[in-house]
C-alpha positions as CSV (number, residue, x, y, z in Angstrom):
1,M,-0.2,-0.1,0.1
2,T,1.2,3.6,-0.6
3,N,0.7,7.0,1.3
4,C,-1.7,8.1,-1.3
5,S,-5.4,8.6,0.0
6,K,-7.2,5.3,1.6
7,V,-11.0,4.2,2.3
8,I,-11.0,3.5,5.8
9,L,-14.0,2.2,7.9
10,I,-13.1,2.8,11.6
11,T,-15.5,1.4,14.3
12,G,-15.7,2.8,18.0
13,A,-15.8,6.9,16.5
14,S,-18.5,8.5,18.5
15,S,-16.2,9.7,21.3
16,G,-12.1,9.6,22.5
17,I,-9.5,8.0,20.3
18,G,-11.9,6.5,17.7
19,F,-13.5,10.6,17.3
20,D,-9.9,11.5,17.2
21,S,-7.9,9.5,15.4
22,A,-11.2,9.8,12.2
23,Q,-10.8,13.1,12.5
24,T,-7.1,13.3,12.1
25,L,-7.1,10.4,9.5
26,A,-9.9,12.9,7.2
27,R,-7.6,15.6,7.6
28,Q,-4.5,13.8,6.1
29,G,-6.9,13.3,2.8
30,H,-8.2,9.7,3.3
31,K,-12.0,8.8,2.7
32,V,-12.9,7.8,6.2
33,Y,-16.4,6.5,7.6
34,A,-16.7,6.7,10.9
35,A,-19.4,4.1,12.3
36,A,-21.0,4.0,15.6
37,R,-23.8,3.2,17.8
38,R,-24.6,6.9,18.7
39,V,-24.4,8.7,15.6
40,D,-25.4,12.0,16.6
41,R,-22.2,12.2,18.6
42,M,-20.1,12.0,15.7
43,E,-22.1,15.0,13.5
44,P,-18.7,17.7,14.1
45,L,-16.7,15.2,11.8
46,K,-18.7,15.6,9.0
47,A,-17.4,19.4,8.9
48,D,-13.7,17.1,8.1
49,G,-15.3,15.2,5.4
50,V,-15.7,12.0,7.2
51,T,-19.1,10.2,6.1
52,I,-20.7,8.7,9.5
53,M,-22.9,5.7,9.6
54,K,-25.0,3.8,12.6
55,M,-23.3,0.5,13.5
56,D,-23.8,-1.8,15.8
57,V,-20.4,-4.4,16.6
58,T,-22.6,-6.8,18.4
59,D,-25.2,-6.9,15.7
60,G,-24.1,-8.9,12.4
61,S,-26.8,-7.2,10.0
62,S,-25.6,-3.9,11.5
63,M,-22.1,-4.7,10.6
64,A,-22.6,-6.2,7.6
65,E,-25.0,-3.4,6.0
66,G,-22.0,-0.7,7.1
67,V,-19.6,-2.9,4.8
68,K,-22.1,-3.3,2.2
69,A,-22.7,0.6,2.0
70,V,-19.0,1.4,2.0
71,L,-18.1,-0.7,-1.0
72,A,-21.1,0.3,-2.5
73,T,-19.8,4.2,-2.6
74,E,-16.6,3.3,-2.9
75,G,-16.1,0.1,-4.7
76,R,-12.7,-0.6,-2.2
77,I,-12.2,-0.7,1.6
78,D,-8.3,0.0,2.2
79,V,-8.2,-0.1,5.6
80,L,-10.4,-1.3,8.7
81,V,-9.5,0.2,12.4
82,N,-11.2,-2.2,15.1
83,N,-11.4,0.8,17.8
84,A,-14.9,-0.4,19.3
85,G,-14.5,-1.5,23.1
86,Y,-15.0,-1.3,26.6
87,G,-14.2,-2.8,29.6
88,Y,-16.6,-3.8,32.8
89,F,-14.4,-4.5,35.7
90,G,-15.5,-7.2,38.8
91,A,-14.5,-10.0,40.7
92,V,-15.3,-13.2,38.4
93,E,-17.8,-14.4,41.3
94,N,-19.7,-11.6,40.9
95,V,-19.8,-10.3,36.8
96,T,-23.0,-12.1,35.8
97,M,-22.3,-14.3,32.2
98,E,-24.6,-12.2,30.4
99,E,-21.9,-9.3,31.1
100,A,-19.1,-11.5,30.5
101,R,-20.7,-12.3,27.0
102,R,-21.8,-8.8,26.2
103,Q,-18.1,-7.8,26.7
104,L,-16.6,-10.6,24.8
105,E,-19.3,-9.8,21.8
106,V,-18.0,-6.2,21.6
107,N,-14.4,-6.5,22.0
108,V,-14.2,-10.0,20.8
109,F,-16.5,-11.3,18.1
110,G,-17.8,-8.2,16.6
111,L,-14.4,-7.4,16.1
112,A,-13.6,-11.0,14.4
113,E,-17.0,-10.3,12.5
114,L,-15.4,-7.1,10.6
115,C,-12.3,-8.7,10.0
116,R,-14.5,-11.7,8.1
117,L,-16.6,-9.1,6.3
118,V,-13.5,-7.3,5.0
119,L,-11.3,-10.0,4.1
120,P,-12.7,-11.1,1.2
121,V,-12.6,-7.7,-0.3
122,M,-9.1,-7.4,0.7
123,R,-7.9,-10.7,-0.5
124,K,-9.6,-9.6,-3.8
125,Q,-7.4,-6.0,-4.1
126,G,-4.0,-8.0,-3.0
127,A,-3.9,-5.2,-0.5
128,G,-5.5,-3.7,2.3
129,R,-4.5,-3.5,6.8
130,I,-6.3,-4.4,9.3
131,I,-5.5,-2.3,12.5
132,N,-7.1,-3.8,16.0
133,T,-7.2,-1.9,19.3
134,S,-5.6,-4.1,22.0
135,S,-3.8,-3.4,25.2
136,I,-0.7,-4.1,27.3
137,A,-4.0,-5.5,29.5
138,G,-3.8,-8.1,26.4
139,K,-0.4,-9.1,28.0
140,M,-0.9,-8.9,31.8
141,V,-3.6,-8.8,34.4
142,M,-4.6,-6.7,37.7
143,P,-7.3,-8.2,39.8
144,F,-10.8,-7.3,39.2
145,G,-10.3,-6.9,35.2
146,A,-10.6,-10.6,34.2
147,W,-13.1,-10.7,31.5
148,Y,-11.8,-6.9,30.4
149,H,-7.9,-9.2,30.2
150,V,-9.7,-12.3,28.3
151,S,-11.3,-9.9,25.7
152,K,-8.1,-8.7,25.0
153,Y,-5.6,-11.6,25.4
154,S,-8.1,-13.4,23.0
155,V,-7.8,-9.9,20.5
156,E,-3.9,-10.7,20.7
157,A,-4.2,-14.3,20.1
158,L,-6.5,-13.9,17.0
159,S,-4.5,-11.1,15.4
160,D,-1.4,-13.0,15.5
161,A,-3.3,-15.7,13.6
162,L,-4.9,-13.5,11.1
163,R,-1.8,-11.5,10.3
164,M,0.3,-14.9,9.4
165,E,-2.6,-16.0,7.7
166,M,-3.1,-13.0,5.3
167,K,0.6,-12.2,4.3
168,P,0.3,-14.1,1.2
169,F,-2.6,-12.5,0.3
170,G,-0.9,-8.7,0.9
171,V,-3.1,-8.1,3.9
172,D,-1.1,-6.4,6.8
173,V,-2.5,-6.9,10.4
174,V,-1.4,-5.0,13.4
175,L,-2.0,-4.6,17.0
176,I,-2.3,-1.0,18.7
177,E,-1.2,-1.6,22.7
178,P,-1.8,1.2,24.7
179,G,-0.5,1.6,27.5
180,G,-2.3,3.9,30.8
181,I,-4.0,6.6,28.5
182,K,-5.9,9.5,30.0
183,T,-9.7,8.7,28.4
184,D,-12.7,7.9,31.1
185,W,-12.0,4.3,30.2
186,G,-10.9,3.9,33.6
187,I,-13.1,6.4,35.2
188,I,-16.2,3.9,33.6
189,A,-14.4,0.8,34.6
190,A,-13.7,2.0,38.2
191,K,-17.6,2.9,38.0
192,H,-18.5,-0.7,37.1
193,L,-16.2,-2.0,39.5
194,A,-17.7,-0.4,43.0
195,E,-20.8,-1.0,41.3
196,S,-20.4,-4.7,40.8
197,S,-18.9,-5.3,44.6
198,K,-20.8,-3.7,46.7
199,G,-22.1,-5.7,49.6
200,T,-19.8,-7.9,48.2
201,A,-17.4,-10.2,50.2
202,Y,-14.5,-8.1,47.5
203,E,-16.3,-5.1,48.5
204,K,-13.1,-3.5,50.4
205,E,-10.3,-4.5,48.0
206,A,-12.6,-3.7,44.9
207,L,-13.6,-0.1,46.5
208,Q,-9.5,0.5,46.8
209,E,-8.4,-0.2,42.9
210,A,-11.9,1.4,42.2
211,D,-10.5,4.6,43.6
212,L,-7.0,4.5,42.5
213,L,-7.9,3.6,39.0
214,H,-10.4,7.1,39.2
215,T,-7.6,8.9,40.7
216,A,-5.2,7.9,37.8
217,Y,-7.4,8.4,35.8
218,S,-8.6,11.5,36.5
219,G,-5.1,12.9,37.0
220,R,-2.8,14.0,34.6
221,Y,-0.2,11.5,34.9
222,L,-1.2,9.3,31.7
223,S,-0.4,9.6,28.3
224,A,-2.7,11.9,26.2
225,P,-5.2,10.2,23.8
226,S,-2.8,11.7,20.9
227,V,-0.8,9.2,21.4
228,V,-2.7,6.8,20.4
229,T,-4.3,8.4,17.3
230,H,-0.7,8.9,16.4
231,A,0.3,5.3,16.5
232,I,-3.0,4.3,14.4
233,S,-1.8,7.2,11.7
234,R,1.2,5.6,11.3
235,A,-0.3,2.0,11.1
236,V,-2.4,3.2,8.3
237,N,0.2,5.4,6.5
238,S,3.3,3.2,6.4
239,H,4.1,1.7,3.8
240,R,5.7,-1.7,5.7
241,P,3.9,-0.7,9.1
242,K,5.0,-2.7,12.7
243,P,2.9,-5.6,14.1
244,R,2.5,-3.7,17.2
245,Y,2.5,-0.6,18.2
246,R,3.2,-0.4,22.1
247,I,2.9,2.9,23.2
248,G,1.6,5.1,26.1
249,R,2.5,5.3,30.3
250,F,3.8,1.6,31.6
251,A,3.2,0.0,28.3
252,T,6.6,-1.4,28.1
253,T,7.8,-1.4,31.7
254,A,4.7,-3.5,33.0
255,I,5.0,-5.8,30.2
256,W,8.6,-6.6,30.7
257,T,7.9,-6.6,34.5
258,H,5.0,-9.3,33.9
259,T,7.4,-11.5,31.9
260,I,10.5,-11.3,34.1
261,L,8.0,-12.2,37.8
262,P,7.3,-15.0,38.8
263,A,3.7,-15.5,38.9
264,R,3.4,-15.2,42.9
265,W,5.7,-11.5,42.8
266,W,3.6,-10.3,40.1
267,D,0.2,-11.5,42.2
268,R,1.3,-9.7,45.3
269,M,2.4,-6.7,43.5
270,M,-0.5,-6.2,41.6
271,R,-2.3,-6.6,45.1
272,K,-0.2,-4.5,46.7
273,G,-0.4,-1.8,44.2
274,M,-3.9,-1.7,43.9
275,Q,-4.5,-0.5,47.5
276,M,-1.5,2.4,47.0
277,K,-2.8,6.2,46.8
278,L,-1.2,7.8,44.0
279,P,0.6,10.7,45.3
280,R,-0.3,13.7,44.7
281,A,2.4,15.0,42.6
282,M,1.8,12.0,40.3
283,Q,-1.8,12.8,40.3
284,D,-1.1,16.7,38.7
285,S,1.9,15.8,36.7
286,G,1.8,16.3,32.7
287,N,1.1,14.0,29.8
288,L,3.8,11.8,28.1
C-alpha cells in the first residue's frame, strides 16, 4: 500500500480515540467512514469530510450493512480500524455471564466479524490493512479485570493468527497496544467495579482499586490520547507497518515486568499496587 488516499472504516468513533483518529485521518486526505451506535456524537466529524454511519458491533446485520454501504460507494476498503470496545470490571464471582458475554461480543466477536466481512474484499484487491486496538491488558492481568483481560488476550491471539494467514494475500494486520491513556475508560471501569462489588466479599479491595483507577484517570499522569491516534496514523500510512505499536504510560515496563517476574511475585505486586494512593505530584504531572 502506498501513502495515497485510502478508504478507511473505523469503529467506536463516537468519542475518544476513535473520534480523534477519524478526524486526524480525514484531515490527512483519507476517505474516512466513522461508525458507532451514537451517530449524533459523530456529527462534528462531517466538517472534516468524514462519512458517519450507525453500526452496532454486536449485531451481525448492522456490520454487514455498513461494510456493504462503504463498498457500494467506494468499491473498496483499504483499511479497517477495529476500535470499538469497553471494560467492565468486577470479581469473576460477581460479574454475570450475561455481562461477560456482552464484553466478549463487543471486544472480540464484533471485531472478528468485521475482519471476516472485509477480508474477501482485501484479498481480491491484493492489498489491505486491519488495525486492531488491543491493550497491554492483553499481555498482563490485574485483579478484578478478568473478563476485560480475556477479551484483550483474545484480540492478541486472533490478530497474530490473522497476520500470518493474510501475509500471502498482501494484507497487513497490526495491533495497537496502549498502556495508561487518559480517557474516560478508567473512570467508567472504576464505576463498574464499585457497582459490581458493593455488598460483596470483595468490596473492600475492589473499592480500593476503583479509587486508584478513578484517581489515575482523573489526573494528568497518564499519556495523552494523541499518542494512540499518532500510532494508528503511523499504522495506516506506513509502507511497511509494524506488527505492534506499544505506546503510552507503563506500556513497555509493565509487560517487561510481567514477563520476568515469577507469578507469585506479580500477584503480590498487583494486590499491593491496587491498595496504594497516588501521590499528588503524580496525579498532577503532565502527559507523556
